[in-house]
ZALO-256718 format. One record per residue (C-alpha): z, x, y; residue in one letter. Coordinates in steps of 0.25 Angstrom, whole numbers, m for minus. Layout:
+-------+-------+-------+------+
|     w |     u |     v | nugu |
+-------+-------+-------+------+
|     Z |     X |     Y |    A |
...
+-------+-------+-------+------+
***
This chain:
+-------+-------+-------+------+
|     w |     u |     v | nugu |
+-------+-------+-------+------+
|  m517 |  m153 |  m754 |    X |
|  m507 |  m162 |  m747 |    X |
|  m496 |  m167 |  m755 |    X |
|  m493 |  m182 |  m751 |    X |
|  m480 |  m189 |  m755 |    X |
|  m473 |  m176 |  m759 |    X |
|  m460 |  m171 |  m752 |    X |
|  m463 |  m160 |  m743 |    X |
|  m459 |  m146 |  m747 |    X |
|  m446 |  m140 |  m741 |    X |
|  m447 |  m126 |  m735 |    X |
|  m437 |  m116 |  m730 |    X |
|  m437 |  m101 |  m726 |    X |
|  m427 |   m90 |  m729 |    X |
|  m424 |   m81 |  m718 |    X |
|  m419 |   m67 |  m720 |    X |
|  m420 |   m55 |  m711 |    X |
|  m435 |   m53 |  m708 |    X |
|  m440 |   m58 |  m721 |    X |
|  m439 |   m57 |  m736 |    X |
|  m447 |   m44 |  m737 |    X |
|  m439 |   m32 |  m734 |    X |
|  m450 |   m26 |  m724 |    X |
|  m450 |   m39 |  m717 |    X |
|  m442 |   m34 |  m705 |    X |
|  m453 |   m23 |  m702 |    X |
|  m464 |   m33 |  m700 |    X |
|  m469 |   m37 |  m687 |    X |
|  m462 |   m48 |  m681 |    X |
|  m449 |   m46 |  m690 |    X |
|  m440 |   m43 |  m678 |    X |
|  m430 |   m35 |  m686 |    X |
|  m422 |   m33 |  m673 |    X |
|  m419 |   m48 |  m672 |    X |
|  m415 |   m50 |  m687 |    X |
|  m400 |   m52 |  m683 |    X |
|  m402 |   m61 |  m671 |    X |
|  m401 |   m76 |  m669 |    X |
|  m415 |   m76 |  m662 |    X |
|  m422 |   m71 |  m675 |    X |
|  m416 |   m81 |  m684 |    X |
|  m418 |   m92 |  m674 |    X |
|  m433 |   m89 |  m673 |    X |
|  m435 |   m89 |  m688 |    X |
|  m428 |  m103 |  m689 |    X |
|  m437 |  m108 |  m678 |    X |
|  m449 |  m104 |  m685 |    X |
|  m445 |  m111 |  m698 |    X |
|  m441 |  m123 |  m691 |    X |
|  m455 |  m123 |  m684 |    X |
|  m460 |  m124 |  m698 |    X |
|  m451 |  m136 |  m701 |    X |
|  m445 |  m128 |  m713 |    X |
|  m433 |  m135 |  m720 |    X |
|  m424 |  m123 |  m718 |    X |
|  m422 |  m109 |  m716 |    X |
|  m413 |  m101 |  m725 |    X |
|  m405 |   m90 |  m719 |    X |
|  m402 |   m79 |  m730 |    X |
|  m389 |   m72 |  m731 |    X |
|  m381 |   m62 |  m740 |    X |
|  m368 |   m55 |  m740 |    X |
|  m374 |   m41 |  m741 |    X |
|  m385 |   m33 |  m735 |    X |
|  m398 |   m35 |  m741 |    X |
|  m402 |   m26 |  m752 |    X |
|  m412 |   m24 |  m762 |    X |
|  m402 |   m18 |  m771 |    X |
|  m393 |   m27 |  m780 |    X |
|  m382 |   m17 |  m779 |    X |
|  m380 |   m18 |  m764 |    X |
|  m386 |   m11 |  m752 |    X |
|  m399 |    m5 |  m755 |    X |
|  m398 |     5 |  m743 |    X |
|  m412 |     2 |  m738 |    X |
|  m413 |     2 |  m722 |    X |
|  m427 |    m3 |  m721 |    X |
|  m424 |   m17 |  m724 |    X |
|  m416 |   m28 |  m716 |    X |
|  m402 |   m28 |  m719 |    X |
|  m392 |   m38 |  m714 |    X |
|  m391 |   m53 |  m711 |    X |
|  m385 |   m63 |  m701 |    X |
|  m376 |   m74 |  m708 |    X |
|  m385 |   m85 |  m713 |    X |
|  m377 |   m97 |  m709 |    X |
|  m373 |   m91 |  m695 |    X |
|  m388 |   m88 |  m692 |    X |
|  m392 |  m102 |  m696 |    X |
|  m381 |  m108 |  m687 |    X |
|  m386 |   m99 |  m675 |    X |
|  m400 |  m104 |  m676 |    X |
|  m397 |  m119 |  m679 |    X |
|  m396 |  m123 |  m665 |    X |
|  m410 |  m117 |  m662 |    X |
|  m416 |  m126 |  m673 |    X |
|  m417 |  m141 |  m675 |    X |
|  m422 |  m145 |  m689 |    X |
|  m423 |  m133 |  m699 |    X |
|  m412 |  m131 |  m709 |    X |
|  m403 |  m119 |  m709 |    X |
|  m398 |  m113 |  m722 |    X |
|  m389 |  m101 |  m723 |    X |
|  m386 |   m93 |  m735 |    X |
|  m372 |   m90 |  m740 |    X |
|  m367 |   m82 |  m751 |    X |
|  m357 |   m91 |  m758 |    X |
|  m351 |   m80 |  m767 |    X |
|  m344 |   m74 |  m755 |    X |
|  m341 |   m85 |  m745 |    X |
|  m331 |   m96 |  m744 |    X |
|  m337 |  m110 |  m745 |    X |
|  m327 |  m115 |  m734 |    X |
|  m334 |  m105 |  m724 |    X |
|  m348 |  m108 |  m729 |    X |
|  m346 |  m123 |  m727 |    X |
|  m341 |  m122 |  m713 |    X |
|  m353 |  m112 |  m709 |    X |
|  m364 |  m121 |  m715 |    X |
|  m357 |  m134 |  m710 |    X |
|  m357 |  m127 |  m696 |    X |
|  m372 |  m124 |  m698 |    X |
|  m375 |  m138 |  m701 |    X |
|  m368 |  m143 |  m689 |    X |
|  m374 |  m133 |  m680 |    X |
|  m388 |  m136 |  m685 |    X |
|  m385 |  m151 |  m686 |    X |
|  m388 |  m152 |  m701 |    X |
|  m397 |  m141 |  m705 |    X |
|  m388 |  m132 |  m712 |    X |
|  m390 |  m126 |  m726 |    X |
|  m382 |  m117 |  m735 |    X |
|  m388 |  m108 |  m745 |    X |
|  m379 |  m103 |  m755 |    X |
|  m380 |   m90 |  m763 |    X |
|  m372 |   m81 |  m772 |    X |
|  m370 |   m66 |  m773 |    X |
|  m365 |   m58 |  m785 |    X |
|  m368 |   m45 |  m779 |    X |
|  m356 |   m35 |  m780 |    X |
|  m359 |   m29 |  m766 |    X |
|  m358 |   m42 |  m759 |    X |
|  m345 |   m45 |  m767 |    X |
|  m339 |   m32 |  m761 |    X |
|  m340 |   m38 |  m747 |    X |
|  m330 |   m48 |  m751 |    X |
|  m321 |   m44 |  m762 |    X |
|  m318 |   m58 |  m767 |    X |
|  m320 |   m54 |  m781 |    X |
|  m319 |   m42 |  m790 |    X |
|  m333 |   m44 |  m795 |    X |
|  m345 |   m54 |  m792 |    X |
|  m346 |   m67 |  m799 |    X |
|  m356 |   m69 |  m811 |    X |
|  m369 |   m76 |  m807 |    X |
|  m365 |   m90 |  m812 |    X |
|  m352 |   m89 |  m805 |    X |
|  m358 |   m86 |  m792 |    X |
|  m366 |   m99 |  m793 |    X |
|  m354 |  m107 |  m797 |    X |
|  m347 |  m101 |  m785 |    X |
|  m358 |  m105 |  m776 |    X |
|  m358 |  m119 |  m782 |    X |
|  m344 |  m120 |  m779 |    X |
|  m346 |  m115 |  m765 |    X |
|  m357 |  m125 |  m762 |    X |
|  m347 |  m136 |  m767 |    X |
|  m336 |  m132 |  m758 |    X |
|  m345 |  m130 |  m746 |    X |
|  m351 |  m144 |  m748 |    X |
|  m337 |  m151 |  m750 |    X |
|  m332 |  m144 |  m737 |    X |
|  m344 |  m150 |  m730 |    X |
|  m340 |  m163 |  m735 |    X |
|  m325 |  m161 |  m731 |    X |
|  m328 |  m168 |  m718 |    X |
|  m333 |  m182 |  m719 |    X |
|  m344 |  m185 |  m709 |    X |
|  m336 |  m193 |  m700 |    X |
|  m323 |  m184 |  m700 |    X |
|  m325 |  m181 |  m686 |    X |
|  m320 |  m192 |  m676 |    X |
|  m320 |  m185 |  m663 |    X |
|  m313 |  m196 |  m656 |    X |
|  m307 |  m191 |  m643 |    X |
|  m300 |  m204 |  m639 |    X |
|  m292 |  m204 |  m652 |    X |
|  m291 |  m189 |  m653 |    X |
|  m296 |  m189 |  m667 |    X |
|  m307 |  m178 |  m670 |    X |
|  m307 |  m179 |  m685 |    X |
|  m303 |  m189 |  m696 |    X |
|  m295 |  m180 |  m705 |    X |
|  m297 |  m190 |  m717 |    X |
|  m311 |  m186 |  m717 |    X |
|  m309 |  m171 |  m719 |    X |
|  m307 |  m168 |  m734 |    X |
|  m301 |  m157 |  m743 |    X |
|  m312 |  m153 |  m753 |    X |
|  m302 |  m147 |  m762 |    X |
|  m312 |  m139 |  m770 |    X |
|  m307 |  m130 |  m781 |    X |
|  m316 |  m122 |  m790 |    X |
|  m318 |  m109 |  m797 |    X |
|  m323 |  m102 |  m784 |    X |
|  m317 |  m109 |  m772 |    X |
|  m305 |  m118 |  m769 |    X |
|  m307 |  m125 |  m755 |    X |
|  m299 |  m136 |  m749 |    X |
|  m306 |  m140 |  m737 |    X |
|  m310 |  m147 |  m728 |    X |
|  m320 |  m139 |  m720 |    X |
|  m317 |  m137 |  m705 |    X |
|  m331 |  m141 |  m702 |    X |
|  m336 |  m155 |  m701 |    X |
|  m346 |  m160 |  m711 |    X |
|  m360 |  m154 |  m709 |    X |
|  m371 |  m163 |  m703 |    X |
|  m378 |  m163 |  m716 |    X |
|  m366 |  m166 |  m724 |    X |
|  m369 |  m155 |  m733 |    X |
|  m379 |  m144 |  m728 |    X |
|  m390 |  m140 |  m738 |    X |
|  m386 |  m130 |  m748 |    X |
|  m396 |  m121 |  m755 |    X |
|  m395 |  m110 |  m766 |    X |
|  m405 |  m101 |  m772 |    X |
|  m408 |   m98 |  m787 |    X |
|  m414 |   m85 |  m790 |    X |
|  m412 |   m88 |  m805 |    X |
|  m406 |   m99 |  m813 |    X |
|  m392 |   m94 |  m811 |    X |
|  m391 |  m102 |  m798 |    X |
|  m398 |  m115 |  m803 |    X |
|  m385 |  m122 |  m806 |    X |
|  m380 |  m119 |  m792 |    X |
|  m393 |  m125 |  m786 |    X |
|  m393 |  m137 |  m796 |    X |
|  m379 |  m141 |  m792 |    X |
|  m375 |  m137 |  m778 |    X |
|  m387 |  m136 |  m768 |    X |
|  m397 |  m144 |  m761 |    X |
|  m408 |  m133 |  m761 |    X |
|  m410 |  m123 |  m773 |    X |
|  m419 |  m111 |  m770 |    X |
|  m426 |  m107 |  m783 |    X |
|  m432 |   m93 |  m785 |    X |
|  m444 |   m94 |  m794 |    X |
|  m456 |   m85 |  m795 |    X |
|  m466 |   m95 |  m799 |    X |
|  m468 |  m110 |  m801 |    X |
|  m464 |  m110 |  m816 |    X |
|  m451 |  m103 |  m812 |    X |
|  m449 |  m113 |  m801 |    X |
|  m451 |  m125 |  m810 |    X |
|  m441 |  m119 |  m820 |    X |
|  m431 |  m117 |  m809 |    X |
|  m432 |  m131 |  m804 |    X |
|  m431 |  m137 |  m817 |    X |
|  m418 |  m129 |  m820 |    X |
|  m411 |  m133 |  m807 |    X |
|  m415 |  m147 |  m808 |    X |
|  m410 |  m148 |  m823 |    X |
|  m397 |  m142 |  m818 |    X |
|  m396 |  m151 |  m807 |    X |
|  m398 |  m163 |  m816 |    X |
|  m388 |  m158 |  m826 |    X |
|  m378 |  m157 |  m815 |    X |
|  m380 |  m172 |  m812 |    X |
|  m387 |  m169 |  m798 |    X |
|  m401 |  m172 |  m801 |    X |
|  m401 |  m183 |  m791 |    X |
|  m396 |  m174 |  m780 |    X |
|  m407 |  m168 |  m771 |    X |
|  m410 |  m153 |  m774 |    X |
|  m421 |  m145 |  m767 |    X |
|  m427 |  m133 |  m775 |    X |
|  m434 |  m123 |  m766 |    X |
|  m442 |  m111 |  m771 |    X |
|  m441 |   m98 |  m764 |    X |
|  m452 |   m89 |  m760 |    X |
|  m454 |   m76 |  m752 |    X |
|  m467 |   m78 |  m744 |    X |
|  m477 |   m68 |  m738 |    X |
|  m486 |   m78 |  m730 |    X |
|  m500 |   m74 |  m724 |    X |
|  m513 |   m80 |  m723 |    X |
|  m517 |   m75 |  m736 |    X |
|  m511 |   m70 |  m749 |    X |
|  m518 |   m56 |  m747 |    X |
|  m511 |   m55 |  m733 |    X |
|  m498 |   m59 |  m738 |    X |
|  m499 |   m50 |  m750 |    X |
|  m503 |   m38 |  m741 |    X |
|  m491 |   m41 |  m732 |    X |
|  m481 |   m41 |  m743 |    X |
|  m487 |   m28 |  m748 |    X |
|  m486 |   m21 |  m734 |    X |
|  m472 |   m26 |  m733 |    X |
|  m468 |   m20 |  m747 |    X |
|  m474 |    m7 |  m742 |    X |
|  m465 |    m7 |  m730 |    X |
|  m453 |   m11 |  m738 |    X |
|  m457 |     0 |  m749 |    X |
|  m454 |   m11 |  m760 |    X |
|  m462 |   m23 |  m765 |    X |
|  m456 |   m36 |  m761 |    X |
|  m453 |   m45 |  m773 |    X |
|  m440 |   m53 |  m768 |    X |
|  m431 |   m63 |  m775 |    X |
|  m441 |   m74 |  m774 |    X |
|  m456 |   m77 |  m777 |    X |
|  m464 |   m70 |  m766 |    X |
|  m477 |   m77 |  m760 |    X |
|  m487 |   m70 |  m753 |    X |
|  m499 |   m78 |  m748 |    X |
|  m504 |   m89 |  m738 |    X |
|  m497 |  m101 |  m733 |    X |
|  m507 |  m110 |  m742 |    X |
|  m504 |  m101 |  m754 |    X |
|  m489 |  m103 |  m752 |    X |
|  m490 |  m118 |  m750 |    X |
|  m498 |  m118 |  m764 |    X |
|  m486 |  m111 |  m770 |    X |
|  m475 |  m120 |  m764 |    X |
|  m483 |  m132 |  m768 |    X |
|  m484 |  m126 |  m782 |    X |
|  m469 |  m123 |  m783 |    X |
|  m465 |  m137 |  m777 |    X |
|  m472 |  m143 |  m789 |    X |
|  m462 |  m135 |  m798 |    X |
|  m450 |  m143 |  m792 |    X |
|  m447 |  m136 |  m778 |    X |
|  m445 |  m144 |  m766 |    X |
|  m445 |  m133 |  m756 |    X |
|  m446 |  m118 |  m753 |    X |
|  m438 |  m107 |  m747 |    X |
|  m448 |   m97 |  m742 |    X |
|  m443 |   m83 |  m738 |    X |
|  m452 |   m76 |  m728 |    X |
|  m456 |   m62 |  m732 |    X |
|  m457 |   m58 |  m718 |    X |
|  m450 |   m68 |  m709 |    X |
|  m459 |   m65 |  m696 |    X |
|  m471 |   m67 |  m704 |    X |
|  m468 |   m77 |  m715 |    X |
|  m459 |   m87 |  m708 |    X |
|  m470 |   m91 |  m698 |    X |
|  m480 |   m91 |  m710 |    X |
|  m471 |  m101 |  m717 |    X |
|  m470 |  m110 |  m705 |    X |
|  m484 |  m109 |  m699 |    X |
|  m493 |  m107 |  m711 |    X |
|  m485 |  m112 |  m724 |    X |
|  m479 |  m125 |  m717 |    X |
|  m492 |  m130 |  m711 |    X |
|  m499 |  m128 |  m725 |    X |
|  m488 |  m135 |  m732 |    X |
|  m489 |  m146 |  m722 |    X |
|  m504 |  m147 |  m724 |    X |
|  m501 |  m150 |  m739 |    X |
|  m491 |  m160 |  m735 |    X |
|  m480 |  m152 |  m741 |    X |
|  m471 |  m149 |  m728 |    X |
|  m465 |  m157 |  m717 |    X |
|  m472 |  m160 |  m704 |    X |
|  m459 |  m161 |  m696 |    X |
|  m444 |  m160 |  m699 |    X |
|  m440 |  m173 |  m704 |    X |
|  m424 |  m171 |  m704 |    X |
|  m414 |  m165 |  m695 |    X |
|  m405 |  m159 |  m706 |    X |
|  m408 |  m150 |  m718 |    X |
|  m404 |  m160 |  m728 |    X |
|  m413 |  m169 |  m721 |    X |
|  m425 |  m159 |  m722 |    X |
|  m422 |  m158 |  m736 |    X |
|  m421 |  m172 |  m739 |    X |
|  m407 |  m171 |  m743 |    X |
|  m397 |  m183 |  m740 |    X |
|  m384 |  m180 |  m732 |    X |
|  m373 |  m180 |  m743 |    X |
|  m362 |  m189 |  m742 |    X |
|  m348 |  m183 |  m740 |    X |
|  m341 |  m182 |  m753 |    X |
|  m327 |  m184 |  m747 |    X |
|  m330 |  m196 |  m738 |    X |
|  m324 |  m209 |  m742 |    X |
|  m334 |  m221 |  m742 |    X |
|  m330 |  m231 |  m732 |    X |
|  m328 |  m245 |  m738 |    X |
|  m334 |  m257 |  m731 |    X |
|  m324 |  m266 |  m723 |    X |
|  m320 |  m278 |  m731 |    X |
+-------+-------+-------+------+
***
């Protein structure tokens, strides 16, 4: 059932440890001894790039992984610990050519000046393939790592702070005009100081003067994404990002979430500005639904707990997953962030089974059509808000 005249789906994968299932690290091919090595991550990104995926999302957090909302769960049979997402992306960037690299950052406990530099650096290193995924945390045990506040912020304030964080970061990216660097050895002028700008941002959560100390990124502004596990983050997605990840368990829930976010975006006067809405799915991919379900059950037995996760969970074949993606697309999504249950098994299944099936249906690219992440997503390079238009000579 090929689809003609339709925009192709966008497809990304989330990478975290050995996979989303807690027992993933114990599966054949998982390579638990290499989880904290550059070689491991470079291999995963190479596989995703071979499948022509739009981007890989590097997960991150500010506390050890835990199944307990109160803090450490004391379990020793599950992967604990992560490398820094943005630094990992920067390490693998020179080893890749076209795929986007999106690192997660918890805005609640980080300074936007630092994050703007880190992601701008990633964009320079990757020549325009960087992205920033913003997330919030109201967990007391994470708050205690920093001691900035006496108590966590309320949920609505967390998202308000995240919106300010994104605004500051994007202004800092714009604080250097594109042609601010002169680099003229003969005259001894490296930079045009008039093309570096103080952003002078003053808000409830941040007060930042600027300018950045890193030149404007190749994309102008790297892609920004955020996740909405529920409606509390809809406003952040509607006003502040390029990609919103919507967590819905079924098609009707997806349609309702898309309608709500689009409505908020229109109310903010941003209806004409492009916004991608991606669905999130954790996937167990096998040749048949029975094989995928059996594998999930076996992993649950190893983990001593049934896996439910914080997204919808799919267990089935590549054809069945393609059917589901097509159905959810008709609810208003333009792409999907897939979370491999077992990276060693499910990432190759995505690139070598799902992608060919989507291509057969006319739903996915045959080759990379752009060199930047914004280009892959069909997003224009934004103009610099501080640049003064040059008037024609009279």
